[in-house]
N, C-alpha and C positions, 0 to 999 in steps of 0.2 A: 503494499498500498504509501501511497506518495502523503507526504506531510499534508500538500495542497489538499488533500481530500478530507483532512482535516479542520477548512477553515469557514469563520462563519462571521458576517458584519454585524458589532454589535456597536448599538449606540453609545456615546461615550457617557450622558447623562447615567445611566444604566450601570455603571462601573459604583458600586455604595463606600464613600467616603467616609461616610460614621457607618457605627454598628444602632442595628434595630434602638427605638427610644427604651423596652425592656428586655434582656435576653433572651426569653422565647416569642418575641413580638413580629420576631417571619413569618412571611408565607411557606407553603409546605406544596411543594407540587409532588403527586403519586403520579408515579409510572409503570402502568403493567406490561412487563415483559411479556406476556403472552396476549399477543391484541393489541400493546398499544394505546392502550385506554389513558387519560390522561385525569387526573384529578385536582382539583384546587382548595386546599385548604389551608389552614394557620399554624403555627408551629404548635401549638400546646393541644392540639388536635391527630397529632402522632402518634398517643400510647392506643386509641383507637386502634389500629392499625396492626398491634402487637398480640401475641398471644399468650399465655401460661405456656408454661416449659422455657418457649423463647428462652436463647441464650446471649446480651449482647453487650460485645466485647468493644472497650471506648481506649483510645492513647492517652493517657497520663502520665504523658513528658509534658514538662515547663517549660517556656518560653524562657530565654533570658534576655537584660536589655544587651545585646551582642553586637549594639551601633555605638564607635565610640567617638569622638573627633579630638583631633591635637595639629600643631603646629611644630614643622618642619625644626630643630632645635639650633641649625647653625641661619635658616636664610630664612624663619618665620611664615614660611609656607604652608596654608592649610591644606587637613585631610583627612578622609572619611574612612574609617577604620570599621567594617562589619567583617567580624568573627566567623570560621568556620568550624574546625575543630582541634579543639584541646586534644594537645599531642602527649603533653606533659605539664608541670606546673609551671607558669609564665613561658608558657610555648605553643604558639596557637601559629595553625596555617587561615590567613584571614585573606580578602579582597581588600585592596585598599582606591580611594580618591583622590586626586589624580595616580592613575596607575607607573604613568611614564617616570613619576617625579620620586616612586619609594626604591632606589638603584640600594642593589646590597650595601651595608650600612650607614644608610636613614636613619635616623637618630628620630622618632617624634617623643616631645615632650605630652602626654597624654591631657585636655583641659576636662573642668570637673562637669554637671549638669549646667553649674551657672555661668559655666563658659570661663573662668579663671581656671588658670593652671596648673597644674595640682609636681606633686614630685615621681610622677611614675612615667618611663621613658619605654617603648615601642620602636626594637631595633632593626630593621629589616633582613636577618641575613642567608633566604635563600629565596629562591621563585622557580615554578614551575611553565610547565608548558600549559597551562590553562590563565599564566597570570596572574595565579595568586600568588600571595605575598607568605613565608614565616618567618612570625616576629619575637624574639624574645623580649619578653617585656623585664624590667627592674624596676625597684622601686617600692618593690612590696615580695615575701614571701611568695602569695600564691592571687594573680590576679584577680580568681573567680572570685573571688569575697569581697571582694571590690567591685561587680561588676553595680551592681545595685546603687550606686555614688554614681558611678562614674559614667557608663553607657543609656543609652535611648533606646526601646522596646523597638527591632528591626521591623519595620512594615513593609509590606511587599510594597516598590515605587511605583506603582498606580494609584496610591494612598497617598495625597500631595499633602501634605505636612509644611509647616515652615517651619514649628518647632515643636518638641513631643508634648502632647496633649495627657494632660492628668489621668484621665479615663482609658487611654488607649494601654494603660498600663495595666490596666483592670480586664480592659472587654478583650481585648489582646491574650488571652489564659484561659483554658476552659475554668472551670468551679473545681474538676479534682483536680488540675496539674498536681503530681508531687516530684518526680522527678525530672531536675532543671538540665539540658541539655539541647536544646530545640533551638534553629535559630531562623523558625517558622512556626506556626499557629497552627494543631490539628485542628482547620476553621471547620470543622462538620460538629466539631465537641461544642462552640462557642456560645449555641443556643441552646444548651440544659443547664435547668438553675436545682437546683440540690430540691426544693420544692418538685419540678417534676421528676427529678431520679425517684424521689420518695412515689412517689403514684406508679413511676412502672413496676420499681419492686413490691409494690401493694399489686401489682395485675396477674403478682407468681414469673414475673421475668428477672430471670439471673443474668447480672449485674458485675460484668469483670473486666481486665484491664490487661493490655499489654505497653510496654514502651518501644516507640520508635522514633527517634532522635530528628525529627525533622532540620533537613539542610539548603541550604540555601539557593540548592539548586535546581531545589521544585520549582523555584523559575525563571531557571535557563528555558532558553527556547532549543527545541528541537530545528535545529541547523543542518543535516539532510534532505535531501531531496525523499529519497525512498525511506522509509520509515525503521524499517528494519537495521539497519544502518546505525541508527541512538545508543549511542553504552547512559545508560545511568549512573549521577551518584552515586557510593556508597552512603549506608545512612547505619547507625549502629542500633539496634537491638536489643528484649528480654522479652520473655516469656513465661512468668512464675507455674509452677508448680498446681497451685490451685487453679488458673485461669486454664492451663491444656489438658486435667481432665472434668472439667468442663462444657470443654469443647469437647472432648470428645467426647464422652456420655452420649451430650446432645447429638451429634454426627451416626452416634452407633443408635438410640434411640430415635431415628426420624427425626427429630426436631429442627426447629430456624435458627442459624448462627448469623447475626446479625449485625453487621460491620456498621459502626459510624467511624466513617471516611475513608479516604484510600491510601492512607498507612497504615490501620488498621486492616484494611484488606490486599493490600501488599506485604506485610509482616506475614497472617498468616499464612497465604498461599506459599511466598519461598518457606517457611517452613514447611508444610504438605508437600511441598515438591519436593521436597527431599530425604522425606520420612513418611513414602507411599501412602500420603493422603492425611497422615495421623499427626497431632502436633504435640510437643513435648517441652518440658521446660528447658529454657535454653538461650542464648549471646551469643550475640554476635553483631555483624555487616550484615545487610542484603546488597544486592542491585540492581533487585529484579525488575524485570521493562514489561508489560504484562499489557499488550496491545491485537485489535480483533487480527485470525481466529485465536479462538484461551480458550481453556477448561479451566473451571473452578470447583477445586476438591475438598472446599472446606463453607466461606460464604455462600451463602443463601438471601440474601436483600443488606442493600447497603442504602445508606444516605450518606448524601456530600450536599457538598454545593456545588453554586454552577463555574466551571471554566473556562480558563481561557484559551481563544482559538489556535490549535495547533501545537497545544501542548500536551505531554506523556497522559498530563491527569484528566482529560478529554479525551486520548484514548484509549484510558484506562477504565471510562465509565463506558466509550461505545462496547470496548470488548466482553464486558459483564449484562452490556440489554439485550445481549444474542451472543451466548458462549460457545464458541465451534463454526461462529457464523461468521464469510470475511468483511461481511458487509452490510448485512439489514442491521447488525448496531446500530453504525456507524448512522445509518440511513433513521434511525430511530429516532438514539439521539440528537442530531441536528436537526430532525425537526420538532424536538420538544423542545430543544432552546428556543426555535423559530418559535414554537408557541409562546412562550415566557416572555420571551423580547417582547412579543404585541399584549401580553396583559401585564408589560414592566414589573417586570420581576427585578430585583436587585442579585446583580451580579457579585463573582467573586467573593474574598475573606469577608468581609461586612457584609455579603449581602444574604438572601434566603436561603434555602435548603431543599434537597431533592429527594425525597425517596424512590428508593428503583426494586420492585420484589415481582 
């Protein structure tokens, strides 16, 4: 398949710049895979589509304030740093802007959230073929512990901000976030409130968690013409014993496993592909790339947001809409997105939700 096959035109005004006034105040589009029926609802209606005995899997990764600002210690030139991956204490891979000025040996004095210069420094020690910089931080035993005071929430580039808003600290984070490590939010989970989760549990639905630390690569465009030639970035994940047992028991007894977000789906299917459809307690990294045609061994339903044109996430939901088929899922999703555009749904991270069942 060609990357261009997943293109669609989105009016810019439908790209959500702010979260809904209330977490669960977004809209919900429900797509039936068999027959393609579309229903329009509100997100608090979602529990009506759940069954007692369902297993609901969520990603409990916590977003870190990964966007830093600083100045070249010699020239005073400004830099923006987006942390990508921690190799060891004070040793990180990062994106830097402007990248051309971030040569090996460049030392950057970091700024606090108030713009004042600090006594923390980042020194460029390596570059890679993707244009990323490896940074050695100094002035602290471990930069990770300083991020709350230094960093900003790493909102995606299509959310335009001249400065961080206070609400982004809360709203670009799920209410069940625990393990810090993501540099992008698992956005399907942003719609949930503690009260809604309690209501879902009261229905007899088992809620469990996986951890996948979302990388900035989730926003990278597919640059190849042939979809199959694209290579995904690797992301760290962990599945606990309780989650593995709950999912395996559900599959054995014919009950549904529902993934909240593409990160959960990718994690579960990556592990299942390596273990003959069984989920086990494990941790590691995955670079699984799912596109049509694809077979799904674990996930029966998917709650997700509306994704960017020509993105790997749009390719994934197209594959899920019609497993094992090459073109039907793409056509179904693009037709559904066209309907969402006509109905003025809000797109992307702070946008509305979609349930594929």
